[in-house]
Structure formats: structure tokens, C-alpha cells
mmCIF file of the N, C-alpha and C atoms, coordinates in Angstrom:
data_MODEL
# 
_entry.id   MODEL 
# 
loop_
_atom_site.group_PDB 
_atom_site.id 
_atom_site.type_symbol 
_atom_site.label_atom_id 
_atom_site.label_alt_id 
_atom_site.label_comp_id 
_atom_site.label_asym_id 
_atom_site.label_entity_id 
_atom_site.label_seq_id 
_atom_site.pdbx_PDB_ins_code 
_atom_site.Cartn_x 
_atom_site.Cartn_y 
_atom_site.Cartn_z 
_atom_site.occupancy 
_atom_site.B_iso_or_equiv 
_atom_site.pdbx_formal_charge 
_atom_site.auth_seq_id 
_atom_site.auth_comp_id 
_atom_site.auth_asym_id 
_atom_site.auth_atom_id 
_atom_site.pdbx_PDB_model_num 
ATOM 1   N N  . UNK A 1 1  ? -42.474 -13.167 -54.814 1.00 0.00 ? 1  UNK A N  1 
ATOM 2   C CA . UNK A 1 1  ? -41.456 -14.239 -54.765 1.00 0.00 ? 1  UNK A CA 1 
ATOM 3   C C  . UNK A 1 1  ? -41.954 -15.533 -55.621 1.00 0.00 ? 1  UNK A C  1 
ATOM 4   N N  . UNK A 1 2  ? -41.036 -15.999 -56.433 1.00 0.00 ? 2  UNK A N  1 
ATOM 5   C CA . UNK A 1 2  ? -41.449 -17.096 -57.464 1.00 0.00 ? 2  UNK A CA 1 
ATOM 6   C C  . UNK A 1 2  ? -41.378 -18.292 -56.930 1.00 0.00 ? 2  UNK A C  1 
ATOM 7   N N  . UNK A 1 3  ? -41.963 -19.304 -56.542 1.00 0.00 ? 3  UNK A N  1 
ATOM 8   C CA . UNK A 1 3  ? -42.065 -20.800 -55.981 1.00 0.00 ? 3  UNK A CA 1 
ATOM 9   C C  . UNK A 1 3  ? -41.721 -21.472 -57.153 1.00 0.00 ? 3  UNK A C  1 
ATOM 10  N N  . UNK A 1 4  ? -40.930 -22.516 -57.037 1.00 0.00 ? 4  UNK A N  1 
ATOM 11  C CA . UNK A 1 4  ? -40.674 -23.378 -57.991 1.00 0.00 ? 4  UNK A CA 1 
ATOM 12  C C  . UNK A 1 4  ? -40.438 -25.057 -57.530 1.00 0.00 ? 4  UNK A C  1 
ATOM 13  N N  . UNK A 1 5  ? -41.233 -25.913 -57.808 1.00 0.00 ? 5  UNK A N  1 
ATOM 14  C CA . UNK A 1 5  ? -41.568 -27.179 -57.392 1.00 0.00 ? 5  UNK A CA 1 
ATOM 15  C C  . UNK A 1 5  ? -40.515 -28.252 -57.911 1.00 0.00 ? 5  UNK A C  1 
ATOM 16  N N  . UNK A 1 6  ? -39.975 -29.239 -57.643 1.00 0.00 ? 6  UNK A N  1 
ATOM 17  C CA . UNK A 1 6  ? -39.187 -30.174 -58.463 1.00 0.00 ? 6  UNK A CA 1 
ATOM 18  C C  . UNK A 1 6  ? -40.534 -31.080 -58.527 1.00 0.00 ? 6  UNK A C  1 
ATOM 19  N N  . UNK A 1 7  ? -39.680 -32.163 -59.696 1.00 0.00 ? 7  UNK A N  1 
ATOM 20  C CA . UNK A 1 7  ? -40.892 -33.163 -59.854 1.00 0.00 ? 7  UNK A CA 1 
ATOM 21  C C  . UNK A 1 7  ? -41.175 -34.043 -58.909 1.00 0.00 ? 7  UNK A C  1 
ATOM 22  N N  . UNK A 1 8  ? -40.453 -34.593 -57.827 1.00 0.00 ? 8  UNK A N  1 
ATOM 23  C CA . UNK A 1 8  ? -40.318 -35.199 -56.776 1.00 0.00 ? 8  UNK A CA 1 
ATOM 24  C C  . UNK A 1 8  ? -41.357 -34.311 -55.700 1.00 0.00 ? 8  UNK A C  1 
ATOM 25  N N  . UNK A 1 9  ? -41.240 -33.014 -55.535 1.00 0.00 ? 9  UNK A N  1 
ATOM 26  C CA . UNK A 1 9  ? -42.088 -32.302 -54.800 1.00 0.00 ? 9  UNK A CA 1 
ATOM 27  C C  . UNK A 1 9  ? -43.805 -32.573 -55.079 1.00 0.00 ? 9  UNK A C  1 
ATOM 28  N N  . UNK A 1 10 ? -43.894 -32.139 -56.384 1.00 0.00 ? 10 UNK A N  1 
ATOM 29  C CA . UNK A 1 10 ? -45.087 -32.350 -56.749 1.00 0.00 ? 10 UNK A CA 1 
ATOM 30  C C  . UNK A 1 10 ? -45.866 -33.856 -56.695 1.00 0.00 ? 10 UNK A C  1 
ATOM 31  N N  . UNK A 1 11 ? -44.739 -34.731 -57.045 1.00 0.00 ? 11 UNK A N  1 
ATOM 32  C CA . UNK A 1 11 ? -45.453 -35.895 -56.878 1.00 0.00 ? 11 UNK A CA 1 
ATOM 33  C C  . UNK A 1 11 ? -46.000 -36.263 -55.408 1.00 0.00 ? 11 UNK A C  1 
ATOM 34  N N  . UNK A 1 12 ? -45.055 -35.925 -54.612 1.00 0.00 ? 12 UNK A N  1 
ATOM 35  C CA . UNK A 1 12 ? -45.058 -36.343 -52.796 1.00 0.00 ? 12 UNK A CA 1 
ATOM 36  C C  . UNK A 1 12 ? -46.532 -35.895 -52.676 1.00 0.00 ? 12 UNK A C  1 
ATOM 37  N N  . UNK A 1 13 ? -46.779 -34.287 -53.047 1.00 0.00 ? 13 UNK A N  1 
ATOM 38  C CA . UNK A 1 13 ? -47.841 -33.745 -52.751 1.00 0.00 ? 13 UNK A CA 1 
ATOM 39  C C  . UNK A 1 13 ? -49.120 -34.284 -53.346 1.00 0.00 ? 13 UNK A C  1 
ATOM 40  N N  . UNK A 1 14 ? -48.927 -34.634 -54.463 1.00 0.00 ? 14 UNK A N  1 
ATOM 41  C CA . UNK A 1 14 ? -50.428 -35.363 -55.045 1.00 0.00 ? 14 UNK A CA 1 
ATOM 42  C C  . UNK A 1 14 ? -50.551 -36.538 -54.466 1.00 0.00 ? 14 UNK A C  1 
ATOM 43  N N  . UNK A 1 15 ? -49.958 -37.152 -53.789 1.00 0.00 ? 15 UNK A N  1 
ATOM 44  C CA . UNK A 1 15 ? -50.104 -38.361 -53.030 1.00 0.00 ? 15 UNK A CA 1 
ATOM 45  C C  . UNK A 1 15 ? -50.735 -38.257 -51.833 1.00 0.00 ? 15 UNK A C  1 
ATOM 46  N N  . UNK A 1 16 ? -50.716 -36.949 -51.328 1.00 0.00 ? 16 UNK A N  1 
ATOM 47  C CA . UNK A 1 16 ? -51.358 -36.798 -49.979 1.00 0.00 ? 16 UNK A CA 1 
ATOM 48  C C  . UNK A 1 16 ? -52.698 -36.134 -49.816 1.00 0.00 ? 16 UNK A C  1 
ATOM 49  N N  . UNK A 1 17 ? -53.570 -36.349 -48.449 1.00 0.00 ? 17 UNK A N  1 
ATOM 50  C CA . UNK A 1 17 ? -54.946 -35.906 -48.821 1.00 0.00 ? 17 UNK A CA 1 
ATOM 51  C C  . UNK A 1 17 ? -55.062 -34.352 -49.212 1.00 0.00 ? 17 UNK A C  1 
ATOM 52  N N  . UNK A 1 18 ? -56.214 -33.946 -49.304 1.00 0.00 ? 18 UNK A N  1 
ATOM 53  C CA . UNK A 1 18 ? -56.203 -32.179 -49.462 1.00 0.00 ? 18 UNK A CA 1 
ATOM 54  C C  . UNK A 1 18 ? -55.739 -31.566 -48.358 1.00 0.00 ? 18 UNK A C  1 
ATOM 55  N N  . UNK A 1 19 ? -56.213 -32.046 -47.029 1.00 0.00 ? 19 UNK A N  1 
ATOM 56  C CA . UNK A 1 19 ? -55.800 -31.361 -45.899 1.00 0.00 ? 19 UNK A CA 1 
ATOM 57  C C  . UNK A 1 19 ? -54.265 -31.037 -45.834 1.00 0.00 ? 19 UNK A C  1 
ATOM 58  N N  . UNK A 1 20 ? -53.646 -32.309 -46.086 1.00 0.00 ? 20 UNK A N  1 
ATOM 59  C CA . UNK A 1 20 ? -52.291 -32.241 -45.637 1.00 0.00 ? 20 UNK A CA 1 
ATOM 60  C C  . UNK A 1 20 ? -51.468 -31.462 -46.999 1.00 0.00 ? 20 UNK A C  1 
ATOM 61  N N  . UNK A 1 21 ? -52.078 -31.434 -47.940 1.00 0.00 ? 21 UNK A N  1 
ATOM 62  C CA . UNK A 1 21 ? -51.466 -30.835 -49.158 1.00 0.00 ? 21 UNK A CA 1 
ATOM 63  C C  . UNK A 1 21 ? -51.621 -29.302 -48.947 1.00 0.00 ? 21 UNK A C  1 
ATOM 64  N N  . UNK A 1 22 ? -52.942 -28.860 -48.246 1.00 0.00 ? 22 UNK A N  1 
ATOM 65  C CA . UNK A 1 22 ? -53.059 -27.314 -48.002 1.00 0.00 ? 22 UNK A CA 1 
ATOM 66  C C  . UNK A 1 22 ? -52.215 -27.085 -46.855 1.00 0.00 ? 22 UNK A C  1 
ATOM 67  N N  . UNK A 1 23 ? -52.078 -27.632 -46.305 1.00 0.00 ? 23 UNK A N  1 
ATOM 68  C CA . UNK A 1 23 ? -51.033 -27.342 -44.584 1.00 0.00 ? 23 UNK A CA 1 
ATOM 69  C C  . UNK A 1 23 ? -49.727 -27.024 -45.288 1.00 0.00 ? 23 UNK A C  1 
ATOM 70  N N  . UNK A 1 24 ? -49.080 -28.098 -46.270 1.00 0.00 ? 24 UNK A N  1 
ATOM 71  C CA . UNK A 1 24 ? -47.630 -28.284 -46.568 1.00 0.00 ? 24 UNK A CA 1 
ATOM 72  C C  . UNK A 1 24 ? -47.513 -26.675 -47.497 1.00 0.00 ? 24 UNK A C  1 
ATOM 73  N N  . UNK A 1 25 ? -48.508 -26.552 -48.529 1.00 0.00 ? 25 UNK A N  1 
ATOM 74  C CA . UNK A 1 25 ? -48.290 -25.672 -49.377 1.00 0.00 ? 25 UNK A CA 1 
ATOM 75  C C  . UNK A 1 25 ? -48.604 -24.210 -48.792 1.00 0.00 ? 25 UNK A C  1 
ATOM 76  N N  . UNK A 1 26 ? -49.521 -23.957 -47.508 1.00 0.00 ? 26 UNK A N  1 
ATOM 77  C CA . UNK A 1 26 ? -49.739 -22.643 -46.863 1.00 0.00 ? 26 UNK A CA 1 
ATOM 78  C C  . UNK A 1 26 ? -48.383 -22.403 -46.090 1.00 0.00 ? 26 UNK A C  1 
ATOM 79  N N  . UNK A 1 27 ? -47.758 -23.441 -45.772 1.00 0.00 ? 27 UNK A N  1 
ATOM 80  C CA . UNK A 1 27 ? -46.459 -23.331 -45.132 1.00 0.00 ? 27 UNK A CA 1 
ATOM 81  C C  . UNK A 1 27 ? -45.235 -23.065 -45.721 1.00 0.00 ? 27 UNK A C  1 
ATOM 82  N N  . UNK A 1 28 ? -45.363 -23.518 -46.926 1.00 0.00 ? 28 UNK A N  1 
ATOM 83  C CA . UNK A 1 28 ? -44.389 -22.821 -48.154 1.00 0.00 ? 28 UNK A CA 1 
ATOM 84  C C  . UNK A 1 28 ? -44.534 -21.402 -48.601 1.00 0.00 ? 28 UNK A C  1 
ATOM 85  N N  . UNK A 1 29 ? -45.551 -21.416 -48.600 1.00 0.00 ? 29 UNK A N  1 
ATOM 86  C CA . UNK A 1 29 ? -46.233 -19.867 -49.078 1.00 0.00 ? 29 UNK A CA 1 
ATOM 87  C C  . UNK A 1 29 ? -45.836 -18.496 -48.149 1.00 0.00 ? 29 UNK A C  1 
ATOM 88  N N  . UNK A 1 30 ? -45.699 -19.196 -46.688 1.00 0.00 ? 30 UNK A N  1 
ATOM 89  C CA . UNK A 1 30 ? -45.651 -18.330 -45.552 1.00 0.00 ? 30 UNK A CA 1 
ATOM 90  C C  . UNK A 1 30 ? -43.804 -18.136 -45.278 1.00 0.00 ? 30 UNK A C  1 
ATOM 91  N N  . UNK A 1 31 ? -43.087 -19.082 -46.020 1.00 0.00 ? 31 UNK A N  1 
ATOM 92  C CA . UNK A 1 31 ? -41.665 -18.511 -45.761 1.00 0.00 ? 31 UNK A CA 1 
ATOM 93  C C  . UNK A 1 31 ? -41.464 -17.126 -46.062 1.00 0.00 ? 31 UNK A C  1 
ATOM 94  N N  . UNK A 1 32 ? -40.763 -16.592 -44.965 1.00 0.00 ? 32 UNK A N  1 
ATOM 95  C CA . UNK A 1 32 ? -39.719 -17.027 -44.324 1.00 0.00 ? 32 UNK A CA 1 
ATOM 96  C C  . UNK A 1 32 ? -40.208 -16.971 -42.833 1.00 0.00 ? 32 UNK A C  1 
ATOM 97  N N  . UNK A 1 33 ? -41.570 -17.314 -42.919 1.00 0.00 ? 33 UNK A N  1 
ATOM 98  C CA . UNK A 1 33 ? -41.869 -17.702 -41.120 1.00 0.00 ? 33 UNK A CA 1 
ATOM 99  C C  . UNK A 1 33 ? -41.925 -19.106 -41.174 1.00 0.00 ? 33 UNK A C  1 
ATOM 100 N N  . UNK A 1 34 ? -41.975 -19.421 -40.007 1.00 0.00 ? 34 UNK A N  1 
ATOM 101 C CA . UNK A 1 34 ? -42.068 -21.075 -39.530 1.00 0.00 ? 34 UNK A CA 1 
ATOM 102 C C  . UNK A 1 34 ? -40.766 -21.544 -39.128 1.00 0.00 ? 34 UNK A C  1 
ATOM 103 N N  . UNK A 1 35 ? -40.600 -22.941 -38.741 1.00 0.00 ? 35 UNK A N  1 
ATOM 104 C CA . UNK A 1 35 ? -39.390 -23.304 -38.216 1.00 0.00 ? 35 UNK A CA 1 
ATOM 105 C C  . UNK A 1 35 ? -38.250 -23.721 -39.267 1.00 0.00 ? 35 UNK A C  1 
ATOM 106 N N  . UNK A 1 36 ? -37.444 -22.850 -39.601 1.00 0.00 ? 36 UNK A N  1 
ATOM 107 C CA . UNK A 1 36 ? -36.628 -23.164 -40.706 1.00 0.00 ? 36 UNK A CA 1 
ATOM 108 C C  . UNK A 1 36 ? -35.602 -22.852 -40.143 1.00 0.00 ? 36 UNK A C  1 
ATOM 109 N N  . UNK A 1 37 ? -34.486 -23.966 -40.812 1.00 0.00 ? 37 UNK A N  1 
ATOM 110 C CA . UNK A 1 37 ? -33.275 -24.101 -40.261 1.00 0.00 ? 37 UNK A CA 1 
ATOM 111 C C  . UNK A 1 37 ? -32.116 -24.351 -41.487 1.00 0.00 ? 37 UNK A C  1 
ATOM 112 N N  . UNK A 1 38 ? -30.894 -23.744 -41.687 1.00 0.00 ? 38 UNK A N  1 
ATOM 113 C CA . UNK A 1 38 ? -29.952 -24.004 -42.317 1.00 0.00 ? 38 UNK A CA 1 
ATOM 114 C C  . UNK A 1 38 ? -29.372 -25.585 -42.286 1.00 0.00 ? 38 UNK A C  1 
ATOM 115 N N  . UNK A 1 39 ? -29.454 -26.122 -43.610 1.00 0.00 ? 39 UNK A N  1 
ATOM 116 C CA . UNK A 1 39 ? -28.560 -27.405 -43.455 1.00 0.00 ? 39 UNK A CA 1 
ATOM 117 C C  . UNK A 1 39 ? -27.310 -27.553 -43.120 1.00 0.00 ? 39 UNK A C  1 
ATOM 118 N N  . UNK A 1 40 ? -26.875 -28.297 -42.333 1.00 0.00 ? 40 UNK A N  1 
ATOM 119 C CA . UNK A 1 40 ? -25.079 -28.540 -42.410 1.00 0.00 ? 40 UNK A CA 1 
ATOM 120 C C  . UNK A 1 40 ? -24.639 -29.643 -43.215 1.00 0.00 ? 40 UNK A C  1 
ATOM 121 N N  . UNK A 1 41 ? -23.686 -29.178 -43.920 1.00 0.00 ? 41 UNK A N  1 
ATOM 122 C CA . UNK A 1 41 ? -22.991 -29.903 -44.892 1.00 0.00 ? 41 UNK A CA 1 
ATOM 123 C C  . UNK A 1 41 ? -23.511 -29.933 -45.832 1.00 0.00 ? 41 UNK A C  1 
ATOM 124 N N  . UNK A 1 42 ? -24.484 -29.002 -46.391 1.00 0.00 ? 42 UNK A N  1 
ATOM 125 C CA . UNK A 1 42 ? -24.827 -29.246 -47.752 1.00 0.00 ? 42 UNK A CA 1 
ATOM 126 C C  . UNK A 1 42 ? -25.639 -27.852 -47.871 1.00 0.00 ? 42 UNK A C  1 
ATOM 127 N N  . UNK A 1 43 ? -26.020 -27.258 -49.171 1.00 0.00 ? 43 UNK A N  1 
ATOM 128 C CA . UNK A 1 43 ? -26.567 -26.425 -49.336 1.00 0.00 ? 43 UNK A CA 1 
ATOM 129 C C  . UNK A 1 43 ? -27.851 -26.286 -48.996 1.00 0.00 ? 43 UNK A C  1 
ATOM 130 N N  . UNK A 1 44 ? -28.499 -25.245 -48.917 1.00 0.00 ? 44 UNK A N  1 
ATOM 131 C CA . UNK A 1 44 ? -30.248 -25.227 -48.693 1.00 0.00 ? 44 UNK A CA 1 
ATOM 132 C C  . UNK A 1 44 ? -30.629 -24.922 -47.252 1.00 0.00 ? 44 UNK A C  1 
ATOM 133 N N  . UNK A 1 45 ? -32.193 -25.090 -46.854 1.00 0.00 ? 45 UNK A N  1 
ATOM 134 C CA . UNK A 1 45 ? -32.691 -25.079 -45.653 1.00 0.00 ? 45 UNK A CA 1 
ATOM 135 C C  . UNK A 1 45 ? -33.800 -25.952 -45.874 1.00 0.00 ? 45 UNK A C  1 
ATOM 136 N N  . UNK A 1 46 ? -34.134 -26.266 -44.393 1.00 0.00 ? 46 UNK A N  1 
ATOM 137 C CA . UNK A 1 46 ? -35.448 -27.123 -44.407 1.00 0.00 ? 46 UNK A CA 1 
ATOM 138 C C  . UNK A 1 46 ? -36.274 -26.617 -43.260 1.00 0.00 ? 46 UNK A C  1 
ATOM 139 N N  . UNK A 1 47 ? -37.675 -26.992 -43.851 1.00 0.00 ? 47 UNK A N  1 
ATOM 140 C CA . UNK A 1 47 ? -38.760 -26.240 -43.165 1.00 0.00 ? 47 UNK A CA 1 
ATOM 141 C C  . UNK A 1 47 ? -39.644 -27.390 -42.404 1.00 0.00 ? 47 UNK A C  1 
ATOM 142 N N  . UNK A 1 48 ? -39.991 -27.169 -41.210 1.00 0.00 ? 48 UNK A N  1 
ATOM 143 C CA . UNK A 1 48 ? -40.531 -28.432 -40.852 1.00 0.00 ? 48 UNK A CA 1 
ATOM 144 C C  . UNK A 1 48 ? -42.238 -28.139 -40.536 1.00 0.00 ? 48 UNK A C  1 
ATOM 145 N N  . UNK A 1 49 ? -42.661 -28.812 -40.751 1.00 0.00 ? 49 UNK A N  1 
ATOM 146 C CA . UNK A 1 49 ? -44.206 -29.066 -41.096 1.00 0.00 ? 49 UNK A CA 1 
ATOM 147 C C  . UNK A 1 49 ? -44.618 -30.203 -40.033 1.00 0.00 ? 49 UNK A C  1 
ATOM 148 N N  . UNK A 1 50 ? -45.017 -30.245 -38.934 1.00 0.00 ? 50 UNK A N  1 
ATOM 149 C CA . UNK A 1 50 ? -45.160 -31.496 -38.096 1.00 0.00 ? 50 UNK A CA 1 
ATOM 150 C C  . UNK A 1 50 ? -44.164 -32.675 -38.465 1.00 0.00 ? 50 UNK A C  1 
ATOM 151 N N  . UNK A 1 51 ? -44.611 -33.625 -39.089 1.00 0.00 ? 51 UNK A N  1 
ATOM 152 C CA . UNK A 1 51 ? -44.000 -34.754 -39.204 1.00 0.00 ? 51 UNK A CA 1 
ATOM 153 C C  . UNK A 1 51 ? -43.300 -34.947 -40.753 1.00 0.00 ? 51 UNK A C  1 
ATOM 154 N N  . UNK A 1 52 ? -43.471 -33.685 -41.637 1.00 0.00 ? 52 UNK A N  1 
ATOM 155 C CA . UNK A 1 52 ? -42.968 -33.520 -42.911 1.00 0.00 ? 52 UNK A CA 1 
ATOM 156 C C  . UNK A 1 52 ? -42.201 -32.568 -42.854 1.00 0.00 ? 52 UNK A C  1 
ATOM 157 N N  . UNK A 1 53 ? -41.027 -32.631 -43.769 1.00 0.00 ? 53 UNK A N  1 
ATOM 158 C CA . UNK A 1 53 ? -39.799 -31.581 -44.247 1.00 0.00 ? 53 UNK A CA 1 
ATOM 159 C C  . UNK A 1 53 ? -39.810 -31.391 -45.417 1.00 0.00 ? 53 UNK A C  1 
ATOM 160 N N  . UNK A 1 54 ? -39.626 -30.003 -45.745 1.00 0.00 ? 54 UNK A N  1 
ATOM 161 C CA . UNK A 1 54 ? -39.564 -29.403 -47.158 1.00 0.00 ? 54 UNK A CA 1 
ATOM 162 C C  . UNK A 1 54 ? -37.989 -28.973 -47.086 1.00 0.00 ? 54 UNK A C  1 
ATOM 163 N N  . UNK A 1 55 ? -37.343 -29.326 -48.091 1.00 0.00 ? 55 UNK A N  1 
ATOM 164 C CA . UNK A 1 55 ? -35.859 -29.184 -48.368 1.00 0.00 ? 55 UNK A CA 1 
ATOM 165 C C  . UNK A 1 55 ? -35.893 -27.888 -49.561 1.00 0.00 ? 55 UNK A C  1 
ATOM 166 N N  . UNK A 1 56 ? -35.666 -26.768 -49.140 1.00 0.00 ? 56 UNK A N  1 
ATOM 167 C CA . UNK A 1 56 ? -35.612 -25.747 -50.174 1.00 0.00 ? 56 UNK A CA 1 
ATOM 168 C C  . UNK A 1 56 ? -34.420 -25.001 -50.285 1.00 0.00 ? 56 UNK A C  1 
ATOM 169 N N  . UNK A 1 57 ? -34.118 -24.075 -51.305 1.00 0.00 ? 57 UNK A N  1 
ATOM 170 C CA . UNK A 1 57 ? -33.028 -23.190 -51.654 1.00 0.00 ? 57 UNK A CA 1 
ATOM 171 C C  . UNK A 1 57 ? -33.570 -21.841 -52.204 1.00 0.00 ? 57 UNK A C  1 
ATOM 172 N N  . UNK A 1 58 ? -32.797 -21.048 -51.784 1.00 0.00 ? 58 UNK A N  1 
ATOM 173 C CA . UNK A 1 58 ? -33.358 -19.373 -52.576 1.00 0.00 ? 58 UNK A CA 1 
ATOM 174 C C  . UNK A 1 58 ? -32.249 -19.113 -53.166 1.00 0.00 ? 58 UNK A C  1 
ATOM 175 N N  . UNK A 1 59 ? -32.499 -18.503 -54.379 1.00 0.00 ? 59 UNK A N  1 
ATOM 176 C CA . UNK A 1 59 ? -31.786 -17.788 -55.436 1.00 0.00 ? 59 UNK A CA 1 
ATOM 177 C C  . UNK A 1 59 ? -32.215 -16.610 -55.859 1.00 0.00 ? 59 UNK A C  1 
ATOM 178 N N  . UNK A 1 60 ? -32.009 -15.551 -54.936 1.00 0.00 ? 60 UNK A N  1 
ATOM 179 C CA . UNK A 1 60 ? -32.554 -13.992 -55.111 1.00 0.00 ? 60 UNK A CA 1 
ATOM 180 C C  . UNK A 1 60 ? -33.990 -14.247 -55.224 1.00 0.00 ? 60 UNK A C  1 
ATOM 181 N N  . UNK A 1 61 ? -35.040 -13.985 -55.877 1.00 0.00 ? 61 UNK A N  1 
ATOM 182 C CA . UNK A 1 61 ? -36.269 -13.721 -55.499 1.00 0.00 ? 61 UNK A CA 1 
ATOM 183 C C  . UNK A 1 61 ? -37.295 -15.228 -56.088 1.00 0.00 ? 61 UNK A C  1 
ATOM 184 N N  . UNK A 1 62 ? -36.070 -16.201 -56.326 1.00 0.00 ? 62 UNK A N  1 
ATOM 185 C CA . UNK A 1 62 ? -37.006 -17.599 -56.727 1.00 0.00 ? 62 UNK A CA 1 
ATOM 186 C C  . UNK A 1 62 ? -36.721 -18.288 -55.440 1.00 0.00 ? 62 UNK A C  1 
ATOM 187 N N  . UNK A 1 63 ? -37.428 -19.184 -54.852 1.00 0.00 ? 63 UNK A N  1 
ATOM 188 C CA . UNK A 1 63 ? -37.443 -20.173 -54.175 1.00 0.00 ? 63 UNK A CA 1 
ATOM 189 C C  . UNK A 1 63 ? -37.790 -21.692 -54.749 1.00 0.00 ? 63 UNK A C  1 
ATOM 190 N N  . UNK A 1 64 ? -36.805 -22.517 -54.705 1.00 0.00 ? 64 UNK A N  1 
ATOM 191 C CA . UNK A 1 64 ? -36.918 -23.599 -55.514 1.00 0.00 ? 64 UNK A CA 1 
ATOM 192 C C  . UNK A 1 64 ? -37.060 -24.521 -54.305 1.00 0.00 ? 64 UNK A C  1 
ATOM 193 N N  . UNK A 1 65 ? -38.098 -25.285 -54.656 1.00 0.00 ? 65 UNK A N  1 
ATOM 194 C CA . UNK A 1 65 ? -38.707 -26.605 -53.389 1.00 0.00 ? 65 UNK A CA 1 
ATOM 195 C C  . UNK A 1 65 ? -37.783 -27.808 -53.957 1.00 0.00 ? 65 UNK A C  1 
ATOM 196 N N  . UNK A 1 66 ? -36.913 -28.573 -53.287 1.00 0.00 ? 66 UNK A N  1 
ATOM 197 C CA . UNK A 1 66 ? -36.076 -29.354 -53.889 1.00 0.00 ? 66 UNK A CA 1 
ATOM 198 C C  . UNK A 1 66 ? -36.722 -30.867 -53.470 1.00 0.00 ? 66 UNK A C  1 
ATOM 199 N N  . UNK A 1 67 ? -37.111 -30.818 -52.419 1.00 0.00 ? 67 UNK A N  1 
ATOM 200 C CA . UNK A 1 67 ? -37.693 -32.222 -51.770 1.00 0.00 ? 67 UNK A CA 1 
ATOM 201 C C  . UNK A 1 67 ? -38.953 -31.774 -50.444 1.00 0.00 ? 67 UNK A C  1 
ATOM 202 N N  . UNK A 1 68 ? -39.603 -32.665 -51.015 1.00 0.00 ? 68 UNK A N  1 
ATOM 203 C CA . UNK A 1 68 ? -40.770 -32.997 -49.902 1.00 0.00 ? 68 UNK A CA 1 
ATOM 204 C C  . UNK A 1 68 ? -40.817 -34.208 -49.376 1.00 0.00 ? 68 UNK A C  1 
ATOM 205 N N  . UNK A 1 69 ? -40.771 -34.675 -47.886 1.00 0.00 ? 69 UNK A N  1 
ATOM 206 C CA . UNK A 1 69 ? -40.776 -36.084 -47.513 1.00 0.00 ? 69 UNK A CA 1 
ATOM 207 C C  . UNK A 1 69 ? -41.037 -36.150 -46.090 1.00 0.00 ? 69 UNK A C  1 
ATOM 208 N N  . UNK A 1 70 ? -41.487 -37.384 -45.356 1.00 0.00 ? 70 UNK A N  1 
ATOM 209 C CA . UNK A 1 70 ? -41.259 -37.711 -43.943 1.00 0.00 ? 70 UNK A CA 1 
ATOM 210 C C  . UNK A 1 70 ? -40.137 -37.270 -43.547 1.00 0.00 ? 70 UNK A C  1 
ATOM 211 N N  . UNK A 1 71 ? -40.150 -37.015 -42.125 1.00 0.00 ? 71 UNK A N  1 
ATOM 212 C CA . UNK A 1 71 ? -39.046 -36.444 -41.605 1.00 0.00 ? 71 UNK A CA 1 
ATOM 213 C C  . UNK A 1 71 ? -37.661 -37.558 -41.325 1.00 0.00 ? 71 UNK A C  1 
ATOM 214 N N  . UNK A 1 72 ? -38.102 -38.554 -41.412 1.00 0.00 ? 72 UNK A N  1 
ATOM 215 C CA . UNK A 1 72 ? -36.984 -39.814 -41.554 1.00 0.00 ? 72 UNK A CA 1 
ATOM 216 C C  . UNK A 1 72 ? -36.385 -40.061 -42.779 1.00 0.00 ? 72 UNK A C  1 
ATOM 217 N N  . UNK A 1 73 ? -37.295 -39.529 -43.982 1.00 0.00 ? 73 UNK A N  1 
ATOM 218 C CA . UNK A 1 73 ? -36.900 -40.146 -45.230 1.00 0.00 ? 73 UNK A CA 1 
ATOM 219 C C  . UNK A 1 73 ? -36.261 -38.906 -45.915 1.00 0.00 ? 73 UNK A C  1 
ATOM 220 N N  . UNK A 1 74 ? -36.381 -37.841 -45.437 1.00 0.00 ? 74 UNK A N  1 
ATOM 221 C CA . UNK A 1 74 ? -35.954 -36.702 -46.130 1.00 0.00 ? 74 UNK A CA 1 
ATOM 222 C C  . UNK A 1 74 ? -34.595 -36.334 -46.707 1.00 0.00 ? 74 UNK A C  1 
ATOM 223 N N  . UNK A 1 75 ? -33.711 -36.533 -45.336 1.00 0.00 ? 75 UNK A N  1 
ATOM 224 C CA . UNK A 1 75 ? -32.218 -36.474 -45.433 1.00 0.00 ? 75 UNK A CA 1 
ATOM 225 C C  . UNK A 1 75 ? -31.218 -37.657 -46.421 1.00 0.00 ? 75 UNK A C  1 
ATOM 226 N N  . UNK A 1 76 ? -31.841 -38.610 -46.544 1.00 0.00 ? 76 UNK A N  1 
ATOM 227 C CA . UNK A 1 76 ? -31.209 -39.448 -47.225 1.00 0.00 ? 76 UNK A CA 1 
ATOM 228 C C  . UNK A 1 76 ? -31.222 -39.427 -48.575 1.00 0.00 ? 76 UNK A C  1 
# 
């Protein structure tokens, strides 16, 4: 499975400490395992990693990471 990151997702990860980066990337690489739910009212899914949320969509064999942010900000 190929994973593609948006510019926003790369920027968010680059600003985090190395332990948090590793935690988020490991959770993304472990998809479809983890706390995943389909988004209501829009396309895509969300992955919960503690206080962080990853919004992603799947197109065949490509996983596109659209947004990574804190839980209160990611849905805005």
C-alpha cells in the first residue's frame, strides 16, 4: 500500500517532537488497525491517535493523508 501525505500533513509532522512523529507515522503505517471511523457528511475516514486526528481517504491501493491536527482543530 502506497501512502501519500498532503503538504499540510508534512508541515504538521515536522513541527512535532521526534517521539510524537514516530507515534503518528507508526499508527498511519498500521492502518487498517487502530481507532478508525468513517466521517459523516464528507468523504474519508479519521484515525484517532491520542489527542491527534488523521483525516485520510483510500483510493484503491493508495492511502492519501489529507490532514493531521489536534482533535479540536482538525474538523474545521
